[in-house]
C-alpha positions as CSV (number, residue, x, y, z in Angstrom):
1,X,-18.9,3.4,-10.9
2,X,-20.5,6.0,-13.2
3,X,-24.0,7.2,-12.3
4,X,-27.5,5.7,-11.8
5,X,-30.8,7.4,-11.7
6,X,-34.2,5.8,-11.2
7,X,-37.7,7.1,-10.7
8,X,-41.2,5.7,-10.1
9,X,-44.2,7.9,-9.2
10,X,-46.7,10.1,-10.9
11,X,-44.6,12.7,-12.7
12,X,-43.3,12.5,-16.2
13,X,-40.1,10.6,-15.9
14,X,-38.1,11.9,-18.8
15,X,-37.0,15.3,-17.4
16,X,-36.3,13.7,-14.0
17,X,-33.9,11.2,-15.5
18,X,-32.1,13.6,-17.7
19,X,-31.8,16.2,-14.9
20,X,-30.6,13.5,-12.5
21,X,-27.9,12.3,-14.9
22,X,-26.8,15.9,-15.4
23,X,-26.3,16.3,-11.7
24,X,-24.1,13.2,-11.7
25,X,-21.9,14.3,-14.6
26,X,-19.1,15.1,-12.1
27,X,-18.5,11.4,-11.8
28,X,-17.2,11.2,-15.3
29,X,-18.7,9.3,-18.3
30,X,-18.4,8.7,-22.0
31,X,-21.9,7.4,-22.8
32,X,-25.4,7.6,-21.5
33,X,-28.8,6.1,-21.7
34,X,-32.3,5.7,-20.3
35,X,-35.1,3.1,-20.2
36,X,-38.7,4.1,-19.7
37,X,-41.9,2.1,-19.1
38,X,-44.4,2.8,-22.0
39,X,-47.6,1.0,-21.4
40,X,-46.7,-2.7,-21.8
41,X,-43.2,-2.1,-23.2
42,X,-39.8,-0.9,-22.0
43,X,-38.1,1.4,-24.4
44,X,-34.4,2.1,-24.4
45,X,-32.5,5.1,-25.7
46,X,-28.7,5.5,-25.7
47,X,-26.0,7.8,-27.0
48,X,-22.2,8.0,-27.0
49,X,-20.6,11.2,-25.6
50,X,-22.2,13.9,-23.5
51,X,-25.8,14.1,-22.4
52,X,-26.6,16.6,-25.1
53,X,-26.2,13.7,-27.6
54,X,-28.8,11.6,-25.6
55,X,-31.1,14.6,-25.5
56,X,-30.9,14.8,-29.3
57,X,-31.5,11.1,-29.6
58,X,-34.6,11.4,-27.5
59,X,-36.0,14.5,-29.2
60,X,-38.0,12.7,-31.9
61,X,-39.5,10.3,-29.3
62,X,-40.3,12.9,-26.6
63,X,-44.1,12.8,-27.2
64,X,-44.5,9.0,-27.2
65,X,-42.7,8.8,-23.8
66,X,-44.0,12.0,-22.3
67,X,-46.6,10.2,-20.2
68,X,-44.2,7.6,-18.8
69,X,-43.8,7.8,-15.0
70,X,-41.2,5.0,-14.5
71,X,-37.7,4.8,-15.7
72,X,-34.0,4.3,-15.1
73,X,-31.0,6.2,-16.5
74,X,-27.2,5.8,-16.5
75,X,-24.0,7.6,-17.4
76,X,-21.2,5.1,-18.1
77,X,-17.4,5.2,-18.0
78,X,-16.2,2.5,-20.3
79,X,-14.4,-0.4,-18.7
80,X,-15.6,-3.6,-20.3
81,X,-15.9,-2.7,-23.9
82,X,-15.4,0.6,-25.8
83,X,-17.7,3.6,-25.4
84,X,-20.3,2.6,-28.0
85,X,-24.0,2.7,-28.2
86,X,-24.2,-1.1,-27.9
87,X,-22.0,-1.1,-24.8
88,X,-23.9,1.8,-23.2
89,X,-26.4,1.2,-20.5
90,X,-29.2,0.2,-20.0
91,X,-28.8,-3.4,-21.1
92,X,-31.7,-5.8,-21.9
93,X,-32.2,-9.5,-22.0
94,X,-32.8,-11.2,-25.4
95,X,-36.6,-10.8,-25.3
96,X,-36.2,-7.1,-24.4
97,X,-38.6,-7.2,-21.5
98,X,-36.1,-6.8,-18.7
99,X,-33.7,-3.8,-18.5
100,X,-30.9,-3.1,-16.1
101,X,-28.4,-0.3,-15.3
102,X,-25.3,-1.2,-13.3
103,X,-22.4,0.5,-11.5
104,X,-19.4,-1.5,-10.3
105,X,-17.7,-4.6,-11.7
106,X,-19.0,-8.2,-12.0
107,X,-15.9,-10.2,-11.3
108,X,-17.2,-13.6,-12.4
109,X,-18.9,-12.3,-15.5
110,X,-16.9,-14.6,-17.8
111,X,-18.0,-17.7,-16.0
112,X,-21.6,-16.4,-15.8
113,X,-21.5,-15.6,-19.5
114,X,-20.3,-19.0,-20.5
115,X,-23.0,-20.7,-18.5
116,X,-25.7,-18.4,-19.9
117,X,-24.6,-18.9,-23.5
118,X,-25.0,-22.7,-23.0
119,X,-28.6,-22.0,-22.0
120,X,-29.2,-20.1,-25.2
121,X,-28.5,-16.4,-24.2
122,X,-27.0,-14.4,-27.0
123,X,-24.8,-11.5,-26.0
124,X,-24.5,-8.3,-28.1
125,X,-22.2,-6.2,-26.0
126,X,-18.7,-6.5,-24.5
127,X,-19.9,-5.5,-21.1
128,X,-19.9,-7.4,-17.8
129,X,-23.4,-5.8,-17.1
130,X,-25.2,-7.7,-19.9
131,X,-24.6,-10.9,-17.9
132,X,-26.9,-9.4,-15.1
133,X,-29.7,-8.8,-17.6
134,X,-29.6,-12.4,-18.9
135,X,-29.2,-13.9,-15.4
136,X,-32.1,-12.0,-13.8
137,X,-34.2,-12.8,-16.9
138,X,-33.6,-16.5,-16.5
139,X,-34.5,-16.3,-12.8
140,X,-37.6,-14.4,-13.7
141,X,-38.7,-17.3,-16.0
142,X,-38.6,-19.5,-12.8
143,X,-40.1,-17.1,-10.3
144,X,-42.4,-14.8,-12.4
145,X,-41.5,-12.2,-9.7
146,X,-38.9,-9.5,-10.4
147,X,-37.8,-9.0,-6.8
148,X,-37.3,-12.8,-6.2
149,X,-35.4,-13.0,-9.5
150,X,-33.1,-10.3,-8.5
151,X,-32.4,-11.9,-5.1
152,X,-31.7,-15.3,-6.7
153,X,-29.4,-13.7,-9.3
154,X,-27.3,-11.6,-6.9
155,X,-26.5,-14.8,-4.9
156,X,-24.6,-15.9,-8.0
157,X,-22.9,-12.6,-8.7
158,X,-19.4,-11.8,-7.4
159,X,-18.0,-8.3,-7.3
160,X,-19.3,-4.8,-6.7
161,X,-22.6,-3.5,-8.0
162,X,-25.4,-1.1,-7.7
163,X,-28.4,-2.3,-9.9
164,X,-31.7,-0.8,-10.9
165,X,-34.0,-3.2,-12.8
166,X,-37.4,-3.0,-14.6
167,X,-39.5,-5.6,-16.4
168,X,-42.3,-4.9,-18.8
169,X,-44.5,-7.7,-17.3
170,X,-44.5,-5.8,-14.0
171,X,-45.1,-2.2,-15.1
172,X,-44.5,0.8,-12.8
173,X,-42.2,-1.1,-10.6
174,X,-38.5,-0.6,-9.9
175,X,-36.2,-3.0,-8.1
176,X,-32.8,-1.9,-6.8
177,X,-30.0,-3.5,-4.9
178,X,-26.3,-3.0,-4.1
179,X,-23.0,-4.5,-2.9
180,X,-19.9,-2.4,-2.4
181,X,-21.2,0.4,-4.5
182,X,-23.2,3.5,-3.6
183,X,-27.0,3.6,-4.0
184,X,-29.5,5.8,-2.2
185,X,-33.3,6.0,-2.3
186,X,-35.1,9.3,-2.3
187,X,-38.5,9.3,-0.6
188,X,-41.3,11.7,-1.5
189,X,-45.1,11.6,-1.5
190,X,-46.3,8.7,-3.8
191,X,-42.9,8.7,-5.6
192,X,-39.5,7.3,-5.1
193,X,-36.0,8.0,-6.5
194,X,-32.9,5.9,-6.7
195,X,-29.5,7.2,-7.5
196,X,-25.8,6.8,-7.0
197,X,-25.5,10.1,-5.3
198,X,-27.9,12.6,-3.7
199,X,-27.4,15.4,-6.2
200,X,-29.6,13.4,-8.6
201,X,-32.7,14.0,-6.6
202,X,-32.0,16.6,-3.9
203,X,-34.1,19.2,-5.6
204,X,-37.1,16.9,-5.4
205,X,-36.8,15.6,-1.8
206,X,-34.5,15.8,1.2
207,X,-35.6,12.4,2.6
208,X,-33.3,9.5,1.9
209,X,-32.7,5.9,2.7
210,X,-29.2,4.5,2.4
211,X,-29.3,0.9,1.3
212,X,-26.9,-1.5,3.0
213,X,-25.1,-4.2,1.0
214,X,-27.3,-7.1,-0.2
215,X,-30.5,-5.3,0.6
216,X,-33.2,-5.3,-2.2
217,X,-35.7,-2.5,-2.5
218,X,-38.9,-2.9,-4.5
219,X,-40.7,0.4,-5.3
220,X,-44.0,1.4,-6.9
221,X,-45.6,4.8,-6.9
222,X,-47.0,4.3,-3.4
223,X,-45.2,1.4,-1.9
224,X,-41.6,0.6,-0.8
225,X,-40.4,-2.8,0.5
226,X,-36.8,-3.4,1.5
227,X,-35.6,-7.0,2.1
228,X,-32.3,-8.7,2.7
229,X,-31.2,-11.3,0.1
230,X,-32.9,-14.0,2.1
231,X,-36.3,-12.3,2.1
232,X,-36.3,-10.9,5.6
233,X,-38.1,-7.5,5.8
234,X,-36.0,-4.5,6.7
235,X,-37.5,-1.5,8.4
236,X,-36.2,1.5,6.4
237,X,-34.5,4.3,8.2
238,X,-35.3,7.6,6.5
239,X,-32.7,10.4,7.0
240,X,-33.4,14.0,6.5
241,X,-30.7,15.5,4.3
242,X,-29.3,18.9,5.0
243,X,-29.7,21.4,2.1
244,X,-25.9,22.2,2.4
245,X,-23.5,20.8,-0.2
246,X,-24.0,17.0,-0.7
247,X,-20.4,16.3,-0.1
248,X,-21.0,16.8,3.6
249,X,-23.1,13.6,3.7
250,X,-21.5,10.3,4.6
251,X,-23.7,8.5,2.1
252,X,-24.3,5.7,4.5
253,X,-20.7,5.1,5.3
254,X,-19.6,5.1,9.0
255,X,-16.9,7.7,8.4
256,X,-16.1,10.3,5.7
257,X,-12.7,8.6,5.3
258,X,-14.2,5.3,4.3
259,X,-16.6,7.1,1.9
260,X,-13.7,9.0,0.4
261,X,-11.6,5.9,0.0
262,X,-14.5,4.4,-2.0
263,X,-14.8,7.5,-4.1
264,X,-11.3,7.0,-5.5
265,X,-12.2,5.1,-8.7
266,X,-14.6,7.8,-9.7
267,X,-12.0,10.5,-8.8
268,X,-9.6,9.0,-11.2
269,X,-12.3,8.8,-13.9
270,X,-13.2,12.4,-13.3
271,X,-9.6,13.5,-13.8
272,X,-9.1,11.4,-17.0
273,X,-12.5,12.2,-18.6
274,X,-11.4,15.2,-20.6
275,X,-7.7,14.7,-20.5
276,X,-7.1,11.1,-21.6
277,X,-9.6,9.9,-24.1
278,X,-7.8,6.7,-25.3
279,X,-4.4,5.1,-25.3
280,X,-3.8,6.2,-28.9
281,X,-4.6,9.9,-28.5
282,X,-2.4,12.6,-27.0
283,X,-3.0,13.8,-23.4
284,X,-4.9,17.1,-23.2
285,X,-3.9,19.5,-20.4
286,X,-5.5,22.8,-21.5
287,X,-4.3,24.8,-18.5
288,X,-0.7,23.6,-18.6
289,X,1.2,26.1,-20.6
290,X,4.4,24.1,-21.2
291,X,5.4,24.2,-24.9
292,X,8.2,22.3,-26.6
293,X,10.3,25.5,-26.4
294,X,9.5,26.0,-22.7
295,X,10.5,22.4,-21.9
296,X,13.7,22.7,-24.0
297,X,14.8,25.7,-21.9
298,X,14.3,23.9,-18.6
299,X,17.3,22.6,-16.8
300,X,15.6,21.4,-13.7
301,X,12.3,21.0,-11.9
302,X,11.6,21.6,-8.2
303,X,8.5,20.2,-6.5
304,X,7.5,21.7,-3.2
305,X,4.8,20.3,-0.9
306,X,3.9,19.2,2.6
307,X,2.5,16.1,4.2
308,X,0.7,13.7,2.0
309,X,1.3,16.0,-1.0
310,X,5.0,15.6,-0.4
311,X,4.7,11.9,-0.8
312,X,2.9,12.4,-4.1
313,X,5.7,14.7,-5.1
314,X,8.3,12.0,-4.5
315,X,6.5,9.8,-6.9
316,X,6.2,12.7,-9.3
317,X,10.0,13.1,-9.2
318,X,10.5,9.4,-10.0
319,X,8.2,9.3,-13.0
320,X,9.1,12.7,-14.4
321,X,12.8,11.8,-14.4
322,X,12.0,8.3,-15.8
323,X,9.7,9.6,-18.6
324,X,11.2,13.0,-19.4
325,X,14.9,12.8,-18.5
326,X,14.7,16.1,-16.6
327,X,16.4,16.3,-13.1
328,X,13.8,16.9,-10.4
329,X,14.3,18.0,-6.7
330,X,11.6,17.5,-4.1
331,X,11.6,19.4,-0.8
332,X,9.2,20.1,2.0
333,X,7.9,23.6,1.7
334,X,8.6,24.4,5.3
335,X,12.4,23.8,4.6
336,X,12.4,25.3,1.2
337,X,11.3,28.8,2.4
338,X,14.1,29.1,5.0
339,X,17.1,28.6,2.9
340,X,18.7,30.1,-0.2
341,X,17.2,28.3,-3.1
342,X,18.5,28.3,-6.6
343,X,15.7,28.9,-9.0
344,X,15.5,31.0,-12.2
345,X,13.7,31.3,-15.5
346,X,15.1,27.9,-16.5
347,X,13.4,26.2,-13.5
348,X,9.9,24.8,-13.4
349,X,8.5,24.9,-9.9
350,X,5.6,22.7,-9.1
351,X,3.6,23.5,-6.0
352,X,1.3,20.7,-4.7
353,X,-1.5,21.3,-2.2
354,X,-4.9,19.8,-1.6
355,X,-6.4,23.0,-0.4
356,X,-4.3,25.4,-2.5
357,X,-4.0,27.5,0.7
358,X,-1.1,25.7,2.5
359,X,0.9,28.6,3.9
360,X,4.4,27.1,3.5
361,X,3.8,26.0,0.0
362,X,2.2,29.3,-1.0
363,X,5.2,31.2,0.4
364,X,7.6,29.0,-1.5
365,X,5.6,29.5,-4.7
366,X,5.7,33.2,-4.4
367,X,9.5,33.2,-3.7
368,X,10.1,31.1,-6.8
369,X,7.8,33.3,-8.9
370,X,9.8,36.4,-7.9
371,X,12.9,34.7,-9.4
372,X,11.3,34.2,-12.7
373,X,10.4,30.5,-12.5
374,X,7.4,29.0,-14.4
375,X,4.9,28.1,-11.7
376,X,2.7,25.0,-12.1
377,X,0.2,24.3,-9.3
378,X,-1.5,20.9,-8.6
379,X,-4.5,21.5,-6.4
380,X,-8.0,20.4,-5.5
381,X,-9.1,24.0,-5.4
382,X,-8.7,25.9,-8.7
383,X,-10.2,29.0,-7.0
384,X,-7.5,29.0,-4.3
385,X,-4.7,31.5,-3.5
386,X,-2.1,29.2,-4.9
387,X,-3.9,28.7,-8.1
388,X,-4.0,32.4,-8.6
389,X,-0.2,32.4,-8.6
390,X,0.0,29.8,-11.3
391,X,1.3,30.1,-14.8
392,X,0.1,26.6,-15.4
393,X,-2.7,24.7,-13.4
394,X,-3.6,21.1,-12.9
395,X,-6.9,20.9,-11.0
396,X,-7.2,17.4,-9.5
397,X,-11.0,17.4,-9.4
398,X,-11.3,15.2,-6.3
399,X,-14.3,17.0,-4.9
400,X,-14.7,18.1,-1.3
401,X,-12.6,15.9,1.0
402,X,-14.0,16.1,4.5
403,X,-11.9,13.6,6.4
404,X,-8.7,15.2,7.7
405,X,-6.6,12.2,6.6
406,X,-6.1,12.7,2.8
407,X,-7.1,9.7,0.7
408,X,-8.9,10.6,-2.5
409,X,-6.9,13.9,-2.9
410,X,-3.6,11.8,-2.7
411,X,-4.8,9.5,-5.5
412,X,-5.9,12.5,-7.5
413,X,-2.5,14.2,-7.1
414,X,-0.8,10.9,-8.2
415,X,-3.0,10.7,-11.2
416,X,-2.3,14.3,-12.1
417,X,1.5,13.7,-11.8
418,X,1.2,10.8,-14.2
419,X,-0.7,12.8,-16.7
420,X,1.8,15.6,-16.4
421,X,4.8,13.3,-16.8
422,X,3.3,11.6,-19.8
423,X,2.2,14.9,-21.3
424,X,5.7,16.3,-21.1
425,X,7.2,13.0,-22.5
426,X,4.9,13.3,-25.5
427,X,6.0,16.9,-26.1
428,X,9.7,16.1,-25.7
429,X,9.6,12.8,-27.5
430,X,11.4,11.0,-24.7
431,X,9.4,7.8,-24.5
432,X,8.9,5.1,-27.1
433,X,5.3,5.2,-28.5
434,X,4.5,1.6,-27.5
435,X,5.5,2.3,-23.9
436,X,3.5,5.5,-23.8
437,X,0.4,3.7,-25.3
438,X,0.6,0.9,-22.8
439,X,0.9,3.2,-19.8
440,X,-2.1,5.3,-21.0
441,X,-4.1,2.1,-21.5
442,X,-3.2,1.0,-17.9
443,X,-4.3,4.3,-16.5
444,X,-7.7,4.0,-18.1
445,X,-8.3,0.7,-16.3
446,X,-6.9,1.8,-12.9
447,X,-10.4,2.7,-11.6
448,X,-11.7,-0.8,-12.3
449,X,-8.7,-2.4,-10.5
450,X,-9.2,-0.2,-7.5
451,X,-12.9,-1.3,-7.5
452,X,-11.7,-4.9,-7.3
453,X,-9.8,-4.1,-4.1
454,X,-12.7,-2.2,-2.6
455,X,-15.0,-5.1,-3.4
456,X,-12.8,-7.6,-1.5
457,X,-11.9,-5.8,1.7
458,X,-12.4,-8.7,4.1
459,X,-8.8,-9.8,4.0
460,X,-7.6,-6.3,4.6
461,X,-9.9,-5.9,7.5
462,X,-8.7,-9.2,9.0
463,X,-5.1,-8.0,8.7
464,X,-6.0,-4.7,10.5
465,X,-7.7,-6.6,13.2
466,X,-4.7,-9.0,13.7
467,X,-2.2,-6.1,14.1
468,X,-4.4,-3.5,15.8
469,X,-2.8,-4.2,19.1
470,X,0.7,-3.3,18.1
471,X,2.5,-0.1,19.4
472,X,4.9,0.2,16.5
473,X,4.8,-0.5,12.8
474,X,7.4,-0.5,10.0
475,X,6.6,-0.2,6.2
476,X,9.4,-1.0,3.7
477,X,9.6,-0.7,-0.1
478,X,12.1,0.2,-2.8
479,X,12.1,2.3,-5.9
480,X,8.9,4.0,-6.9
481,X,7.0,2.6,-3.9
482,X,9.2,3.9,-1.2
483,X,7.0,7.0,-1.0
484,X,4.0,4.6,-0.8
485,X,5.6,3.2,2.3
486,X,5.9,6.7,3.7
487,X,2.3,7.5,3.0
488,X,1.0,4.2,4.4
489,X,2.9,4.9,7.6
490,X,1.6,8.5,7.7
491,X,-2.0,7.3,7.4
492,X,-1.6,4.9,10.3
493,X,0.1,7.5,12.5
494,X,-2.5,10.2,11.7
495,X,-5.6,8.3,12.7
496,X,-4.6,5.5,15.0
497,X,-1.6,7.2,16.8
498,X,0.5,4.1,16.3
499,X,4.2,4.9,15.8
500,X,4.6,3.9,12.2
501,X,7.7,4.5,10.0
502,X,8.4,4.0,6.3
503,X,11.9,3.0,5.2
504,X,13.7,2.2,2.0
505,X,14.0,-1.5,2.4
506,X,17.8,-1.4,1.8
507,X,18.2,0.9,4.8
508,X,16.9,-1.7,7.3
509,X,20.4,-3.1,7.8
510,X,21.7,0.4,8.4
511,X,20.1,0.9,11.8
512,X,16.3,0.1,11.9
513,X,17.0,-3.7,11.9
514,X,17.9,-3.3,15.6
515,X,14.3,-2.7,16.4
516,X,13.0,-6.0,14.9
517,X,11.7,-8.7,17.1
518,X,8.5,-10.8,17.5
519,X,6.5,-7.7,18.6
520,X,7.3,-5.6,15.4
521,X,5.1,-5.9,12.3
522,X,6.9,-5.2,9.0
523,X,4.8,-4.6,6.0
524,X,6.7,-5.1,2.7
525,X,5.4,-3.6,-0.5
526,X,6.4,-6.2,-3.2
527,X,5.1,-5.1,-6.5
528,X,6.5,-7.1,-9.5
529,X,9.2,-5.3,-11.3
530,X,12.9,-4.4,-11.2
531,X,13.3,-4.3,-7.4
532,X,11.0,-7.3,-6.6
533,X,13.9,-9.7,-5.8
534,X,15.7,-7.0,-3.7
535,X,12.7,-6.3,-1.5
536,X,12.1,-10.0,-1.2
537,X,15.6,-10.4,0.1
538,X,15.2,-7.5,2.6
539,X,12.0,-9.1,3.8
540,X,13.9,-12.4,4.5
541,X,16.4,-10.4,6.6
542,X,13.5,-9.0,8.6
543,X,11.9,-12.5,9.0
544,X,15.2,-13.8,10.3
545,X,14.9,-11.3,13.2
546,X,11.5,-12.8,14.1
547,X,9.5,-9.8,12.8
548,X,5.8,-10.3,12.1
549,X,5.8,-10.1,8.3
550,X,3.0,-8.7,6.1
551,X,3.1,-8.6,2.3
552,X,1.3,-6.3,0.0
553,X,1.8,-7.7,-3.5
554,X,0.5,-8.4,-7.0
555,X,2.7,-11.5,-7.2
556,X,1.5,-15.2,-7.0
557,X,5.0,-16.3,-6.0
558,X,4.6,-19.4,-3.8
559,X,7.7,-18.4,-1.8
560,X,5.7,-15.7,-0.2
561,X,3.5,-18.2,1.6
562,X,6.3,-19.4,3.9
563,X,7.9,-16.0,4.3
564,X,4.9,-13.9,5.3
565,X,2.4,-14.3,8.1
566,X,-0.2,-12.3,6.2
567,X,-0.5,-11.6,2.5
568,X,-2.7,-8.9,0.8
569,X,-2.9,-9.3,-2.9
570,X,-3.9,-6.6,-5.4
571,X,-4.5,-6.8,-9.2
572,X,-1.8,-6.9,-11.8
573,X,-0.4,-3.5,-12.8
574,X,2.6,-2.0,-14.5
575,X,5.3,-1.3,-11.9
576,X,5.4,2.3,-12.9
577,X,1.7,2.7,-12.0
578,X,1.8,0.5,-9.0
579,X,1.7,3.3,-6.4
580,X,-1.9,4.1,-7.3
581,X,-2.9,0.5,-6.6
582,X,-0.7,-0.1,-3.6
583,X,-1.9,2.8,-1.5
584,X,-5.5,1.7,-1.4
585,X,-5.0,-1.3,0.9
586,X,-2.7,0.8,3.1
587,X,-5.4,3.4,3.5
588,X,-7.9,0.7,4.5
589,X,-5.5,-0.9,7.0
590,X,-5.1,2.5,8.7
591,X,-8.8,3.1,8.7
592,X,-9.8,-0.3,10.1
593,X,-7.1,-0.3,12.8
594,X,-8.2,3.2,13.9
595,X,-11.8,2.0,13.9
596,X,-11.0,-1.1,16.0
597,X,-9.1,1.1,18.4
598,X,-12.1,3.4,18.7
599,X,-10.3,6.5,17.4
600,X,-12.0,9.6,15.9
601,X,-11.2,8.6,12.3
602,X,-12.3,11.8,10.6
603,X,-11.0,14.3,13.1
604,X,-7.7,12.9,14.6
605,X,-6.3,14.9,17.4
606,X,-4.0,17.9,16.7
607,X,-4.6,17.9,13.0
608,X,-6.4,20.2,10.6
609,X,-7.5,19.7,7.0
610,X,-5.8,22.8,5.7
611,X,-2.6,24.2,7.3
612,X,-2.7,27.9,6.7
613,X,0.1,29.0,9.1
614,X,3.8,28.3,8.6
């Protein structure tokens, strides 16, 4: 989703935009740009790479735009089209009068583009965003009113978006709107800000308005009007922001958990930004000190973790063994520290912890370090006690996670495991180059695919509503997604208190099948790949016992329609990367069921965010 900044007021806009973009750099980006209103023209400046490149681009023009008091800015993570100046935001219509910045994904951009091309629009970029510029410009020719043009255009747009738009025929005016993407308005005296996140303007004002989906805000230096898409006036609710860290704000979401689920595309981007630049280039892990000689001397890897981190570790085991041909053991830290473990200088020990302070895992790490093992820590807190024990460090960069139920930190841990496994495979030479390149390419587009899921949550919410009255729940999967079933069940248990259990699907007939009847929901994770037919067969066995069947799948197989009572479909993805996609609907199912049941989503009973006692 990258980062948007907008300003209209009486102050010089240039420094406001650049400083705001700098505050949003944590979101990850590979290009940047701004557009400013200069008398009767809109001027656009873009650059590839870091903001310093944009500053250099702007330097010769600083004087001519120094008096501008209206503008928009953007940092972009490339999805549609490579990170080039042409593809960077802002984007304009063909006449250059209208300019737009956009976060999110326009799902029907291909259809819109074809239609716009038949009407004479000429596209210069590879982005989905350019369709918005042309579409709104066409509506403006009809309405001669920017706000009305935006409302008409967004009725035709499908997907997720936050938009900030200017037009040179309506100077010193900024129109913003959103759907399934964050956008907040900062309110000050005779000036307004718009941004993807509060850090972009918190130093200027602590008053904010969180736009709801499909609301359109029109701002000038001394006026603000908010309407719904049909033109009904919305009375804005101004919130006073605390001056504490911005992560402690819900950003307009009902719960921190829902906010953090929606942050996951940007979390992945933030992890990848300086580690995976393209599918053709090697992965860069500066703080991982595993050389070819070190890896050659290893005869085993042990991964130790607790809770959600343990489920990430199981997937880590699967991919490291698959990619690197090194045997991997996974064990709960609480068990590991109370038995005689066999580790030595030929063992790589990986400790996984969101907080980096988990007592059991910290103890296990220290025990292994005393025996001479190389210690690699995967954590969200590079300043933690566990990180200080590390020989190698992988910081997951998920930001502060407020909700007790781990969501974005789990996705971050998975992403880090994939980077580590691919990194080791590159060093060892254990994977074919074409397979490596394909997996790296798939990783780069994962955020976009998760955004597609988040932009189409209605079906998931309907599923949660239908099954929110159950007392028990079973999740089944095979292969790499068995840990996904465990994590999905854990999320449901944690926040709804429903008795949920994850099983390897092949184990159903070895006992759990006795529990199946018309009261028992069974959720099958059927991702296309080597075990698809097997899990389909296991699902048929459950259906034969009258279980209430739910499918989570990326398959369009028509056989599923008769077998399952409810189907949740996700985007296509390589089976090896499917756990990152599959977990998002399971997080949302748990969230919505807990919400329907009236549970305290962010603070479930008996649980704490960081477990610092054994």
